[in-house]
Structure formats: structure tokens, C-alpha cells
N, C-alpha and C positions, 0 to 999 in steps of 0.2 A: 389558636385552636389546634388540637391534636387529632390526627386521623390515623387510625390503625389500618395498615396495609400489610397483608400477609402476617408475619410474626414481628414486624417492626412498626414503630409509631412515627408518622411524619408530622413535623411541626411547620410545614409549609415551605421548607427550604428546597425540597426536591423539585416542586413545580418551578421555582425560581431558577434552579439549575437548568431545567429543561428549556425554559424560555431563553436563558442566556446562551445556551448551546445552539438553539435554533437561530437566534439572532446572529451569532458569529458565523454559522454555516451559510446563512442567507447572504451575508456581506462578503464572504470569501469567494474568490474566483474558482478555487478548487474545493471539492467536497470530499476530504479524506475519509474513506470508508472505515479504515482500521481504527482510527481515533474514535470515530462515532461508535463502533462496535465495542471498543474497550470501555467507554463511558457507559453505554447501555448495559454491558455485562456487570460492571461494578455496581451500578444502581439496582439492577435486578437482584443481584446476590444480596445487597443490603436489605431489600424488601423481603428476602428469604421465603420464597414459596415452600410449601411443605415437602417437596421432593428434594430440596437441598439440605445438606448437613447443617447442624446448628454451629454457632461460632465456637462453642465449647469443644467441638470435635476437630477444629481446624486451627486453633491458636498455634502460632509459631513458638515452639518450645524446644530448644536444642537438646535438653535431656530426654524428652519423650521421642523426638525424631530419631536420635541415635540409638536409644535403647530399644525402640520398637520398629526401627527402620520405617517410619511412618511418612511415606511420600505424600499422603494427602495433606498433612500439615505443611510440608515443604512447598508444595505447588499451589495450594488453594489459599493459604493465609494472606497473600498480597491482595486478594480480591474481596476480603471481608473488612468491614469498618465498624468501630465500636459505637458510633453515633452519627447523626445527620450532619453536624458541623464538620466532623472528621471526613466524611464522604464528600461533602460539597467542596471543601477546601482542596482536597486532593484532585477531584474531577475538574475543577476550574484550572488548576495547575496543569493537568493532563491535556485539557483542551488547548491551552495556550502553547504548550511545548509540542503537542502532537501535530497541530496544524502546520507549524513551521517545519518540523522534521519530516513529516510524511510528504508534504508538498515538495520539499527539496530532494528527498531520497527516493520517492516512489513507494507505493503501498507494500509491495513484496519485500523490499529492503527494510522498510520500517517495521513490518511485522516480524521479520527475522531479528532485527535489532532488539525489539521489545522482549521477544522470547529469550534471546541471549542474555540481556541485562537482568531479566527476572531470575534466570537460573544462576547467573554469576553473583548477583547481590545476595540471594538466599544462601548460596554455598559459602561465600566469603563471610557472611554473618555467622554461619554455623562454625566455620573454622576459627573465627576470632573468639567466639564464646568458649569453645573447647580449649583454645590456647590459653585464655585467661584462667581457666580452671586448672590446667596442668602446671602453669608456670607461676601463677600468683594466687592460686586457691580462691579465685573469685567465683564461687559457686552460686550463691543466691542472687547477687545483683544481675548477672548476665546469663549464666548457664541454665538457670531455672526460670528465666524471665519469660513472660507471655507477651506476645506482640502480634498485631495484625495491621494491614494497611498497605496501600500502593506506594507509600512515600519513598521506600527504598529504590524502587524502579524510577520514580520521579527524580530523585537525586542523581541517579546514573544518567538519565536523559538530560538533565541540566548540564552535566559535565560534557556530554557529547555535543550539545547545542552550542556551548560557549568555548569549546576546545580551541578553536582557531580565531576567536574574537580578540581584537585589540582595543575594544571600546570599554567604557565604564558603565556600570549599572547600579541601581539602588536596591539594596536588600534591607527591607524594613526601615528605610530612611538612612541607611549607611551606604555611602558611595564607595564602591570597590571595583577593581578590574573585573570584567565579566568572567574571565577564566577562573577566578578565585571566588566567584559568587556562591558556589555550592559549599565551600569551606566556611564562608562567613555565615551562611544560613544555618549550617550545622551548629555553630557556636551560639548564634542568637536564639535559635529554637530551644537549645538545651538550657539556656539561661532563663527564658521566659516560659517555657513549657517543660518543666522537669520530668513530667511523666512520659515524655516522648522517648522512643527507643533510640538511644544514642548509637548502639551497635548496628541497628538496622539501617539508620541513615549513613553511618560511616561505611558500612558494607556496600551501600548503593554508590557512594562516591568512588570507592576503590574499584567497584565493578565497572563504572564508566571509564575510569583511567585504564584499567586492564583491557577493556573492549577496544579503546582507541589504539592502544599499543599493539594488540593483536591485528587489528585492521591495517595498521601501518606496516606491519611486517609480513602480512599475507598478501600475495599477489594472485589476482584472479577473482572470480565471483565467490561470494560468501556461500559455502555449501548449504546452509540452511535456506538461503534465498533461492538457490537453484532447486531445492526440494519443494519449496512453496510454489515456485513457478510451474514445476512439473505437475503438482497437484491441481493447480488452477487450470493448466492446459488440459489435464485429464477430465476435469469437471466440465470444461467447455467443449469437449470433443463431440458429444451428442448434438449440440447446437450447430457446430460446424458441419457435421455429417448430414443433418437434415437440410441445412442451407445448400450444401453441395448437390443434394438430390433435386431440390427445386431449381437450382441454376442449370442443372444438366438438361432440363426439359425445355429450356429456352433456345436451344440451338447453339451452335458454336459462335461465340462472339470474339471478334478481333478488332481492337481499336473502337471506332465509333460506327463501324459497318458490320455486315453479316456475310459470311460465306456459307452457302448451302443452307439457308434458313428454311423455316417451315412454310406451309402453304399460305398462311395469312400474310407472312412477310412478302412472299413473292407477288401477291396480288397488289401490294403497294409499290412494287418496283416500277420505275418510270411513270409514276403518277404525276399529275400536273401540279399538285400543291407542294410548296416548299417543305412541308413537314414530313413528306414521304421519303422514298428512297429511289435512287436511279442506278441502273446496272451499267457498269463500264463495258463498252463494246470490245475493248481489247483484252481484258483479263476476267470479265464477268464478275467483278467485285461489286457488292451492293453498297453504295455510298449514301450518306445522309443527304436529304434534299437541300440542305443549306450549303452544300459544297458545290463548287463548279469544276473542280479538278479531282480526279480519282486519287484516293489515298494510297492505293496499291501500286499503280504504275504511272501516275501523273498524266494520264490522258485527259483531255478536256471533256466536259460533259456531253457536248454535241458530237464528239468523236472526230472532229475535224483535224485534230493534230495533237501533239504531245507538248506538255509544258517544258520538257527537257528532252532534246534529241538524243543526248548521251544515254539517258535512261531507256529510251526506246531501243537503241542498239543493244544495250545489255540485256533486254528482256526477250529479244527474239528467240523463239524456240524453247523457252524455259517452261518446265512443268509448273502447275499451279502451286504445289507445295514450295517450290523454290521461290516463286513470286512472293508467297507469304513470308518466307524466311527473310528475304531481302527487304521487304517492307518493315519488318520488326527491327532489322539492323539499321535501317534508315532512320527510324524514329528514336532509337535508343542511342544513336551516335556511333555505333560500331562500324568498322570497315572490314 
């Protein structure tokens, strides 16, 4: 049964993709948000609501991109797919690779890597097609070729995923070393799916290799990752600010007790139940009712003596701020 959604027709494979993705996320201990967002974005773009450009406006075509400096084709073409099988195959591959990579790298690093691989794979494909035109006069097969799809980025992700693996894997029934799986898949896909973009897939593999070389030679944090963390921190700032306002109304909290708490807190000091608080007779620190020794100065709850006589001698005549500082040093292990 065919169902028209937006400007595309669904033959029932998209609901199966959604069900499989939900199942994988339910079973996974981590729930990688960037992978889920990429799958959702690719699927939404395939359904093509009216506000999105049509596929004819975003085909990756080296001739049109260089002639018109068309960044829209350069950046958007990976997110478009020519059919439901094309979309579902790529998204299942993205789901499998994305969960592994994002879980091991972290969401910010993974998002940075995907953005880098997308730009590198598109740029390398553009350079390869232009080079074939200049040196071998291959104009129609590659330079004027139309292509869309996320597979170039997926080939690059496969290179990154298997770059340090010494194991073997099966590529469409052929057992090969994992680090060469992308090359084997490139050849097999071209043999059995002649219409696939050879340069697009090759550009993805070279992008993955180049990315790993650059990461190996670059020391420190990835600049794009730092930028994404900064954006994330800026977006979280209002939440942290409001949280700080609410926390500031609760009085000054130190450890599990309170110094100078509000009126309601003071009414509970020295209460008989263990869930309340008791005030130390030596340093006036409000301790939890579950404790029998003051956290601040080690005085016993009934005030009959100190758990440590050395501590008592050190505390004689000290102001309250100095008592607080020494308590912090005591619990953090500083001397």
C-alpha cells in the first residue's frame, strides 16, 4: 500500500525504520541524541514538506556547484534520497555506526566529526570530479553527474569506526579485515549497483582517512568540538542562572548542615527527632540529626567533650570563617 506524505510516497518502509530505531534505542544503555537527530532530519527531508527545496534544486552536480558557487547543493545534497529503499538502507547504516561512535566519543565530538566528514567528503568528491575533467576529459561520467544521499558520510564513518580494528568482518558475505571493509564495500556496491555514485563513495573513504590523519597530527581539542560545547554552554546558561536564583534562596549550604539558615531551619535546631538538626555548642554549626559528632569541629552532640583533643586546641579562638575553611580542608584532604 502506498501512502503519500508531503511530496513523497511511503510504501511502508519508513514505519519499519522508525520501529527498528526505537527498538535499538530502547535496548541501548545510552541514547545518542545526535544520531537520532540525524535520522529524524534525513527522514523529514525525504518526506519533503512544502517549505523545503525540491530534490531538483539540491542535486550534487560538480559543474553547477562550481559554475554558480551553489553552496545549497554542496551542503544539502547528502540529506536528500531518491527513494524509500535508498533512505532506509542509509539510515539503518547510520543507526548502527552512529550508536557506536557517539557512545564512545560523546555527542559533541560526534557532531563535530559528522560535520567535518560531510564537508571533507563533499569537497574531495568535487576535487576528484574536477581533476578527472582536467586530466582525462571525463566530463559526462563524473563532472556532470547528479547524486544525492548520505552514503559518502557513512563511508567516512566506517573508516573512522574500523581504523584501529584488528578484527575481521563480513561485507555482503565476503570476509575481509575490518580496516579494509570500506574499500571492499566500495567495489561490491559498484559491481552490483552500477548506478551508485562511485566518486561520492570514494570521496567518503578518502575523507575518513584524511580525518584520521588530521586527528592523529593535531594535539588538543577539536576546534569545532570546542565551538559546539560553547554553543551548548550558552544555550544552557538561562537554566543555570534560574537554578542559581532558586538555590540562593535556600540559605548558605555547607556539607550536609547549614550555617546561618533561615527561620524555619532554626526552629528545627535541637529538635528531638533524628530527622531534625542540632546546633553545636562550640562552633554553632547546624548538624544533621543523624550525626552524633559535629562536622565542623568534632564536638560531641551533648557538648560533653571533643572527639579529637588536637582539633579542640587548634580551634581555640578561631573566627567562624576560619572554622569553615578548616572544615573544608579536612574533608577534601588538604593540609
